[in-house]
N, C-alpha and C positions, 0 to 999 in steps of 0.2 A: 205961731208956726211950730209944727211938730218936728223936733230935731233928732230925737232918739229912735224914731220909727216904730215905737211901741204904743203910742197914744192913738187917739181917734184921728182919722183922716178927714178929708173934705166931705165924705159922704156919711160921717158919723158912726162908722163901724170899726172895731179894732181889727188888725190884720189877723188872718188865720195862722195857726201854728205851722211851722215849716215841716214838710214831710221828711222822709228819710234823706238826710243830707248826702248820703253816699250814692243815691240814685241820680241819673242825669237830670231829671226834672228838678230834684231838690237842689242840685248844684246851681242850676240856672236861677232858681228862685232866690237862693242865698246871695248869688252875685248881684242880682237886681236890687235886693234890699240893701246890701252893703253899698252899692253905688248911690242909691237914694240917700242913705244915711251920710255918706261922705260929701255929697253935694248939698245936704241940708235943705232939701225941698220937700214940701208937702205934695200930695197927689194933685191938689188943685193947681199948684204952681207948675207941676210937671205937665198937667193938661194944657195950661196956657202956653208952655214952651213947645209942646208937640203940635198945637193948633188944630188937631183933628181927632184926638183920642180923649175919651171921657175919663174923669178920675176913677170911676168904678172899674173901667177896663184895665187901667194901669194897676189898680190895687189887686185885681184878680191875676194879673200877670206876675206880680211878685208874691202872691200867696202860696204858690206851689200846688194848688188844688187841681188846676187844669193847665194844659199847655197853651200858652198864648199864640196868636198868629206871629209869624216871623217878623212882619213889618212892625207889629206892636213892640216886640222885644227890641228891635233895632231902634225904633223911635225912643223908647225908654232909655236905652243906653246912650243915644246921641244927646238927649236932653240932660242927662246927668254927667256928660263928659267922659263916658266910659269907652273902652276899646270895643268898637262896634264889631270888628272882625272876630274877636274872641267871644263876644256874646252870640254872634251868629253861629260859630262853631258849637258852642254849648247848646244852642237851640236845636241844631241838627242832631246832636247826640241825644237830646231829650226826645226829639221826635221819633227817632228810630228805636229808642229804648222803651217808649210808651205806645208804640204802634200808631203814631200819628194822633195821639190824644185819646184814642179809644180805650176801652177797657182791656186790660191785659188778659182777662179770662177768655176772650174771644180769639179763636185761631184765625190767622189771615195768611193766605198764600203770598209769597213775594211776587211783586209785579215785574214784568219783563223790562229789560233795558231797551231803549229805542233801537239799538243795533241788532237786537234779537227779535224784533217785531216781524211777524210773517203774515198776519191777517188783520182785518178791521177790528176784531175784538181785542187782539193784542195791542193795537194802536190806541184804542180807547183806554185800556188799562194803564198803558204807559203814560198817557196824557193826564189821567186822573192822579196817578202817582206824582207826576210833575207838579200838579196843582197843590196836592197835599204837602209836598216838600217845600213849596213856596209859601207855606203858611196858611193854605186853604183860604185865599182871599175871597171876599164876597163877589158875586157876579156883577154887582154894581161897580165895585172897585175895578174888576177886570175890564168892564166896559170903559171906564174912565182912563185906565192905563192905555188901552188900545187906541182910544180917541186922541190922547195926548201925543202918541207916537205916529199919528196920521193913518191908523188902521181902523177898520170897521169891524166891530164885534159887539153884537147886541147881548143883553143879559139873557135873553131866551136861547140864543145860540150857544153861549157859554154853558148854560144850564143843560142843554141837550147833549153837548159834548161830554160834560161831566157825568151824565147819566147813561152813557153808552152809545151815543151816535157819533161816528167818526166825522171829522171835517170833510165837507163836500169838495173843497178846493184847497190849493196851496195858499191862497190868500187868506182863507179862513183859518188854516193851520198856523200861518205866520202871525195872525192877529192873536190867536190863543197863546202862542209862544211869547209874544210881546207882553201879553197880560200876565204871564207867569215869570216875567223878567228874565227870559233866556237871552243871552248875548248873541249878537249876529253870528259870531264865529262858531257857536254851538248849535246852530239851527240846521246845518246841512244834514246831520244824521237823522233829524226828524223828517226832513223832506224825503230822504231815501226810504225811511220806514213807511211814510205815507204812500210812496210810489210802489213799494213791494206789496203793501196791503191792497192797493187798488188793482194791481196785476193779478193777485190771487183771487180777488172777488170776480174780476172779469173772466179768469180761467174757470172758476166754479160755474159761472153762468153759461159759458160755452160748453162746459162738460155736461150740464143739465140739458142744454139744447141738443147736444150730440147724442146723448142717451135716448132722447125722444125720437130723433131721426133714425137711429139704429133700430129702435123698437118697431118703427113703421116699416123700415126696410126688411127686417126679418119677417114681419107678417106677410110681406109680398112674396118672398121666396120660400116661405115655410111650406111644409108638406103635411102638417098635422093640424088637427082642429083647434089646438091651443095657440096656434100662431107661432110655433117654434120649429126650428130645423131639427130633423132627426139625425141620429148617428150615421145611418147609411147615406142619406143625402149629403151630409157634411163631408164624408169621406169621398163621395163621388165628385163633388164640386172641387175638393182639394186636389184630387188626382188629375182632374181636367185642367187645373191651373199649373200642373207640373210638380206637385209635391206629394209626399207620402206621409201619412200620420204615424207618429211614434208613440202616441198615447191616446186615450179615449177622449172623444169630443165632449166638452163640458157646456160651453155657452157661446152664443153668437159673437160676443165681444170679449171673450176671455182669451188670454194667450194660449197658443196651441203649439206644442213641440212637433216639428215636421222635419222631413228630410227632402232635400232637393233631388229630383229624379235625374238631373243633368250632371251635377257635380258632387252629389252625396254629402253636401254640407248640411249640418244640423243647426237649426235656429228656431225661433218662436214667432209666430204670426197670429193674426186674428182672422176668423172666417169672414168677418165683416169687410176686412181689407181685401180678401180674396174675391168677394162678390163685387166690390167696387174697383177691382183690377188695380189695386195699389200694393199687392203683395209681390215682392221681387226677392230673388235670392241675392244676398250680399256677396257671395263668393264666386258666382258664375263669371262676372266681368273680371275678377281677379285671376281666376283660373285661365281664361283665354289670354289675359295679359301675360301671365307667367309663361304659358306655352309659346307665345310669340317671342317673348324675350329669349327663351331657350332656343327657339328656331333661329333667331338672328345670331345668337352666339354660335350655333352649329355651322352657319354659313361661313364663319371665320375660320373653321377647322382648327380649333384650339389645340387638339391633341396631335394633329398632323398625320393621323392614321387614314384619313379619307383620301381617295385618289382625286386627281384633278377632274377626271370625268364625272365622278360622283358629285363633287362640289358644284360643277357647272349644271348638272341635272337638278340638284337641290335648289340652286338659284333660279332655275326656270320654273320651279313649282311654287305653289302658294299654300300656306297652312291655313286651315279653316277653323271656325270655333270648335274648341275641344269639348269633350264630355267625360265626366268622371262619375261612374255609377257602380256601386258595390265593389269599390277598390279597383275597377277596371277603367283605365284611362284610354279613351278612344281619341286619336289624333288624326282627323281627316286631312289629307294632303291633295290639293287639286293639281292634276297633271294635264297639261293642254295637248300634248302631242304624244304619239306612240313611241317615238325614239326615247323621250324622257321616261315614259312608262316602262319600257324594257330595261332601262338602266336602274330605276328605283325599285323594280320588283325584287332585286337582290336585297336580302336582309343584312348585308354587310354593314350598312350605316345605322342600323337600329340600335346597337349597343352605344354608339356615340351619342345618338339622340336621347337614349334613356339616361345616360350619365349626366348630360346637360340638363334634362328635365328634373332630375333629382336634386340638382343644386338650386332650382327655382321653386319647386313644389315641395313643401315640408309635410308630406303625408305619404304613407305607403300606397303603391299602386302597381298594377300589372299593365304594361304598355301594349297597346294594340294599334298598329298603324294602318290606316285605311287610305288606299290610293283611289281617288275619285277622278274619273276621266269621262270624256264626252263621246257619245255615239250618235250625235245629231247628224242627219244625212243631208240637211239643207245646205246649199252652197254658201260658203263664207265670203265676206267682202275681202278686198285686196289687202286691207291693213292687218288681217289676221287676228283681230281683237274681239271677234264675235263671241268666242267661247267665254271670254272674261265677262262680257256683258250679260250673257246667259247665266253665268254663275252668280253674278251680283243680283240679277233679277230673281233668281231662285232662293236668295237669302243664304247662299253658301259662302260668300266671301264679301268683305267690305271693300278691300283694296289690295292689290298685290303687295307682298312684303319683300322688298328688295333693298337690303341694307348695304350691299356692296356695290361700289361704282363699277360699272361695266356689265351689271346684270341686264340692263336694258339692251346693251349691245349684243349680249348673248341671246336675249329674246329675239332681236332682229335677225341674228344668224339662224335661229331655229324657226323662223317664221315659215320657211318653206316646208319644214316638217309638220308644223301645225296645220298648214293648208292641206297637206296630204292626209293628215289624220281626219280632217273635217270634210274630205271629199266624198264621203258616202260609202266607204268600204264596208264589207260585211262584218257584223259584230262577232262572227264565229272565230275570227282571228284573235279574240281576247283570251287572256289566260283562263285556266280552268277554275282557279280559286276566286271566283266572283260570288259575292253575296250582297244582298240588299241591306243597307244600313237603315235603322229605324228613324223615321221622320224625314228621310231625304226624298226629293222628288224623283219620279220614275226615270226621266231622261239621264240621270246621273248614276253611274254604276260604280260602287265602291269595291275595292279589292283589298282583302286582308293579307298583309305580308308579315304578320306577327309570327315569330318563331314559336310562340306558345301555341 
């Protein structure tokens, strides 16, 4: 039996000279040789103690010529009574120092960590790195490890994953992780990586399908022989949808900087969304909401400068959806009866409304108040609410805005005035400053009371 470690071993060849002892691989080889020398075993005896590793493999592990698999180094240390954890640490250092046993002359990009995986190719790269870090076990050994743990992983499946095919399911992924000896507590990050990669792949497939659908849609609405929408047609379709172009049209599915014709907001949309009626202004609902909040605050008369008669008239009126275009804020106010109309035609309450609006709308504007009143000559029902139903049917109002208790009582008090206004009197009694608002139905006459 060879005791000094320098004679012939069981396979009849002397050990190779140790490489640079300062390298990680050299330190691992020196440690394994010293462990065998301290235990006094030949490679044949070590092979019997490991029960599955040949003497030649054990000799190559201690030669320092190549990096052994991790399980070989661990079995070598265990058979010699060495510190297995320390040998494992040295093996990892040797693995990273020699680029996984490959030639140091070849460049190799670092593989991503599982928490940085974003697509299927990154997942495969991370799994292959995991296999290499585990000592690059053979696919037969990986199959046996998975079977011993109650998982199913064939050699062909392990080979395909190692060569660039991502696991098709979480069960296949878990079997591969078990074959690479990943502990259960460390598998969650791999499951998350698999889920992200699958979502990215599904998104890519949907994106390809969507591009094909948009191409077919553009060919339907196109006005050129190439099946593309021209600049003039694109601008016309954009303005019909209520937007104005701020830059030149580029492509059917490319973002396009536009301006809303109602609120002057600037944002980016796609012409494909305009064609599909999915392009909406994000600021229009906010503008109307801010105007109604300001109107509700005005009804409380926070400054105390409005007379009680003006406050009662404001409570009897209803604010309609506002419009901000080219820095001009149009606030339509629906007035049901002529008594309220005569009171609100005074511009004394405009400064209070403007101050309240500036606290809610964070952009410069010039206020223009439009009084909208009804000249319908058909007889109204006894409940006096026909004008409100007409306004709602015309799209001018969603619901009356009465935030102060008693506003409904005031409305009942003024019901006689409303019925009188709806009784069919001649429209010639209306004020002279009457103008037609853009986009409003003909039965509704807006009156501008702006001091500007």
